[in-house]
DRENSEMI-804744 format. One line per 3 residues: number of its first residue (from 1); their letters; for each residue x negated, y negated, z of C-alpha. Coordinates in nm, 4 decimals, always signed. Layout:
% residues N
NUM = A = X:Y:Z | ...
% end
This chain:
% residues 89
1 = HNM = +0.0000:+0.0000:+0.0000 | -0.1160:-0.3543:-0.0670 | -0.1011:-0.6264:+0.1970
4 = YKE = -0.1747:-0.9962:+0.2166 | -0.2992:-1.1104:+0.5591 | -0.3999:-1.4469:+0.7024
7 = FRD = -0.6097:-1.4871:+1.0170 | -0.7448:-1.7915:+1.1983 | -1.1077:-1.7579:+1.3000
10 = VTI = -1.4356:-1.9470:+1.2971 | -1.6079:-1.6943:+1.0709 | -1.4958:-1.4508:+0.8039
13 = NGA = -1.6508:-1.1655:+1.0056 | -1.4296:-1.2593:+1.3007 | -1.1223:-1.2613:+1.0786
16 = VSQ = -1.2138:-0.9179:+0.9398 | -1.2489:-0.7866:+1.2965 | -0.9029:-0.9248:+1.3783
19 = MYS = -0.7657:-0.7529:+1.0694 | -0.9130:-0.4145:+1.1656 | -0.7714:-0.4506:+1.5187
22 = EMA = -0.4256:-0.5465:+1.3909 | -0.4147:-0.2674:+1.1362 | -0.5175:-0.0151:+1.4009
25 = GRH = -0.2602:-0.1442:+1.6488 | +0.0433:-0.2109:+1.4310 | -0.0019:+0.0420:+1.1519
28 = RAH = -0.2299:+0.3065:+1.3096 | -0.4696:+0.2681:+1.0176 | -0.8246:+0.3934:+1.0605
31 = PNT = -1.1070:+0.1612:+0.9486 | -1.2314:+0.4112:+0.6897 | -0.8909:+0.4072:+0.5147
34 = IQI = -0.8827:+0.0255:+0.4772 | -1.0219:-0.1284:+0.1604 | -1.0770:-0.5050:+0.1687
37 = INT = -1.0410:-0.6438:-0.1822 | -1.1001:-1.0153:-0.1174 | -1.1779:-1.2584:+0.1628
40 = ATL = -1.1516:-1.6339:+0.1326 | -1.1441:-1.9500:+0.3401 | -0.8108:-2.1222:+0.2778
43 = AAS = -0.7261:-2.4904:+0.2909 | -0.4279:-2.5925:+0.5030 | -0.2087:-2.6390:+0.1947
46 = ECK = -0.2809:-2.2835:+0.0711 | -0.1625:-2.1033:+0.3869 | +0.1617:-1.9058:+0.3595
49 = RDH = +0.2273:-1.7302:+0.6907 | +0.4375:-1.9001:+0.9604 | +0.2121:-1.8046:+1.2506
52 = ILE = -0.0753:-1.9832:+1.0748 | +0.1274:-2.2855:+0.9621 | +0.2423:-2.3644:+1.3154
55 = MHD = -0.1218:-2.4241:+1.4142 | -0.1578:-2.7052:+1.1588 | +0.0285:-2.9577:+1.3765
58 = SKL = -0.2104:-3.2394:+1.4731 | -0.0203:-3.3014:+1.7995 | -0.0589:-2.9417:+1.9184
61 = KYP = -0.1187:-2.9201:+2.2950 | -0.1844:-2.6286:+2.5272 | -0.0859:-2.6193:+2.8953
64 = VIR = -0.3576:-2.6490:+3.1587 | -0.3437:-2.3315:+3.3626 | -0.5026:-2.3017:+3.7063
67 = KMP = -0.6743:-2.6376:+3.7247 | -0.8555:-2.5886:+4.0546 | -1.0689:-2.8520:+4.2267
70 = LVS = -1.4355:-2.7609:+4.2651 | -1.5285:-2.6816:+4.6263 | -1.8593:-2.8108:+4.7561
73 = KKL = -2.1417:-2.5582:+4.7827 | -2.1497:-2.5411:+5.1644 | -1.7763:-2.4585:+5.1850
76 = RAT = -1.7811:-2.1767:+4.9299 | -1.7504:-1.8201:+5.0519 | -1.7646:-1.4845:+4.8794
79 = FTA = -1.4700:-1.3505:+5.0795 | -1.1891:-1.5720:+5.2087 | -0.8926:-1.4902:+5.4299
82 = KRP = -0.6349:-1.6931:+5.2334 | -0.5281:-1.7113:+4.8738 | -0.6557:-2.0088:+4.6703
85 = MTF = -0.4188:-2.2944:+4.5834 | -0.3863:-2.2762:+4.2046 | -0.2024:-2.6034:+4.1479
88 = VR = -0.3035:-2.9672:+4.1932 | -0.0765:-3.1940:+4.3954
% end
């Protein structure tokens, strides 16, 4: 079967690794049964897939998760008796 896939990555090798992982996970395809015909770096106007197009928004923001204040060196401990506070007031 033929497929057209788009992946976002810094390098083409990273995108190929993503493709092998996706094909193994979703389609149970072994790497030796996959034949890559072409790889290319696409401009934003050439992208077709929705999960790639939604990343083209210039106002895209990600939530800040677990923004914890840095504790001074003398107050740090390897083991503590209470859970850390994971939100900033």
